[in-house]
C-alpha positions in Angstrom: 0.0 0.0 0.0 2.9 2.3 0.7 3.7 2.6 -3.0 0.5 4.3 -3.7 1.9 7.7 -2.8 5.0 7.2 -4.9 2.8 6.8 -8.0 1.4 10.1 -7.2 4.8 11.8 -7.6 5.1 10.8 -11.2 2.4 13.2 -12.0 -0.1 10.7 -13.0 -2.3 9.8 -10.2 -1.6 8.7 -7.0 1.0 10.1 -10.8 -0.4 12.4 -8.7 -2.2 14.6 -5.9 -2.3 21.2 -8.1 -1.3 24.7 -9.5 0.4 28.1 -9.2 3.8 29.5 -9.9 7.0 29.1 -7.9 6.5 32.5 -6.3 2.9 31.6 -5.4 4.2 28.4 -3.8 6.8 30.3 -1.8 4.1 32.6 -0.4 2.2 29.6 0.9 5.1 28.2 3.0 4.6 27.9 6.7 7.2 28.2 9.4 7.2 24.4 9.7 7.8 24.0 6.0 10.7 26.4 6.1 12.2 24.7 9.1 12.1 21.3 7.3 13.8 22.8 4.2 16.5 24.4 6.4 17.3 21.0 7.8 17.6 19.5 4.3 14.2 17.7 4.6 11.3 17.9 2.3 7.9 19.2 3.4 4.5 17.8 2.4 1.1 19.2 3.1 -2.1 17.4 2.1 -5.5 19.1 1.9 -8.8 17.2 1.5 -11.5 18.6 -0.9 -15.0 17.5 -1.7 -14.8 14.1 -3.5 -16.4 13.6 -6.9 -18.7 11.0 -5.3 -19.6 9.6 -1.9 -17.5 6.6 -2.6 -14.4 8.4 -3.8 -11.6 10.7 -2.6 -10.1 13.9 -3.7 -7.3 16.0 -2.4 -4.5 18.5 -3.0 -0.9 18.3 -2.1 1.9 20.8 -1.9 5.4 19.6 -1.4 8.9 20.8 -1.8 12.6 19.9 -1.4 16.0 21.6 -1.9 18.4 20.0 -4.3 22.1 21.0 -4.5 22.0 21.0 -8.3 21.2 23.6 -11.0 17.7 23.7 -12.4 18.9 22.2 -15.7 19.8 19.0 -13.9 16.5 18.8 -12.0 14.5 19.5 -15.1 16.4 16.8 -17.0 15.2 14.1 -14.6 11.6 15.3 -14.7 11.6 15.0 -18.5 13.1 11.5 -18.6 10.7 8.5 -18.2 13.5 6.1 -17.5 14.9 8.1 -14.7 11.5 8.8 -13.2 10.8 5.0 -13.2 14.0 4.5 -11.2 12.5 6.9 -8.5 9.0 5.5 -8.6 9.3 1.7 -8.2 5.6 1.0 -8.5 5.6 2.5 -12.0 5.6 -0.3 -14.5 5.7 1.7 -17.7 6.3 5.2 -19.0 6.3 6.0 -22.7 6.0 9.1 -24.8 3.0 8.9 -27.2 3.3 12.3 -28.8 5.7 15.1 -28.6 6.3 18.7 -29.8 9.2 19.0 -32.3 10.3 22.1 -30.3 10.2 20.1 -27.0 7.5 22.3 -25.4 5.0 19.5 -24.7 4.5 15.8 -24.8 1.9 13.1 -24.0 3.0 10.3 -21.7 1.3 7.0 -21.2 2.0 5.5 -17.8 0.8 2.6 -15.7 1.5 1.8 -12.0 0.8 -1.2 -9.8 0.9 0.4 -6.3 -0.6 -2.5 -4.4 -2.0 -6.0 -4.8 -5.4 -4.9 -3.3 -5.7 -1.9 -5.7 -6.3 -1.7 -9.4 -3.5 -0.9 -11.9 -3.5 2.8 -12.4 -3.2 3.9 -16.0 -3.0 7.4 -17.4 -2.5 9.4 -20.6 -1.3 12.8 -19.5 -0.1 16.0 -21.3 3.0 17.7 -20.0 3.7 21.3 -20.9 7.4 22.4 -20.5 8.8 25.8 -19.7 12.4 24.7 -19.8 14.3 24.8 -16.5 11.4 26.7 -14.7 8.2 24.7 -14.8 6.3 21.6 -15.9 2.5 21.4 -15.9 0.6 18.2 -16.4 -3.0 17.1 -16.6 -4.6 13.7 -17.2 -6.3 13.4 -20.5 -7.7 9.9 -19.8 -7.1 7.3 -17.2 -8.1 5.6 -14.0 -8.6 8.8 -12.0 -11.5 11.1 -12.5 -9.0 13.9 -12.8 -5.4 14.6 -12.0 -3.5 17.8 -12.7 -0.6 19.7 -11.2 2.9 21.1 -11.8 6.5 21.2 -10.7 8.1 24.6 -10.2 11.9 25.0 -10.2 13.2 28.0 -8.2 17.0 28.3 -8.4 19.2 30.1 -5.7 20.9 33.2 -6.9 24.1 31.2 -7.7 22.0 28.6 -9.6 23.9 25.8 -7.7 20.8 24.8 -5.6 17.2 24.4 -6.8 14.1 24.4 -4.7 11.6 22.0 -6.3 7.9 22.5 -5.6 5.4 19.9 -6.4 1.7 20.6 -6.5 -1.1 18.2 -7.6 -4.8 17.7 -7.4 -6.6 14.4 -7.9 -10.1 13.0 -7.6 -11.4 9.5 -8.0 -14.7 7.7 -7.6 -12.9 4.5 -6.7 -13.8 3.7 -3.1 -10.5 4.5 -1.5 -10.7 6.0 2.0 -9.4 9.6 2.0 -7.7 9.0 5.4 -5.7 6.2 3.7 -4.5 8.4 0.9 -3.6 11.2 3.2 -1.6 8.9 5.5 0.2 7.3 2.6 1.2 10.6 1.0 2.3 12.1 4.3 4.5 9.1 5.0 5.8 8.1 1.6 6.0 11.3 -0.5 9.0 12.6 1.6 10.9 9.4 0.8 10.0 9.7 -2.9 11.3 13.3 -3.0 14.5 12.2 -1.3 14.9 9.4 -3.9 14.3 12.0 -6.6 17.0 14.2 -5.2 19.4 11.3 -5.1 18.6 10.6 -8.8 19.4 14.2 -9.7 22.6 14.2 -7.8 23.7 11.0 -9.6 24.0 13.0 -12.8 25.8 16.0 -11.3 29.6 16.0 -11.3 31.1 16.2 -7.9 33.3 19.1 -7.1 
């Protein structure tokens, strides 16, 4: 069950659980969020919203982590299906169905098997790229009723460190308890963000 939250990080349903710019995300940070970042830890906040049906669940998540790498290195991992799959172990496939010749958008087809007691989650999502600054995504079709969100990359003044914000909203009519989703995300998303940071640093030359 713990893998369910990791699938959310791919940006596809629980690739998975919002919107705004990097500046907007910064304005939303609490003292607890800033304290976590100062210690080198990620922060994660989950907000419940009215579900699409009485059987389903819906929510929003705001998360962030500091990575000692330039935004170009962080962006490169977010754009690479193979590297994302190394981070999200429950993701069983990630392929690009269509792409813009200029590299400004693509459609990804993904599937994930988060748990033996849950269905396989499938998604076709569109990703819009603002190189080295932002990636927005939204589900076009898939298991979830809806899933949309974005990553914002905010570099430090020397561009040697990047603060990565992740925002996502999801809704499903699948009878999954909201409390379960909230607990899984709060417990597992920090580990996924740390794994993502490690994947970025693998590709950054050491001084």
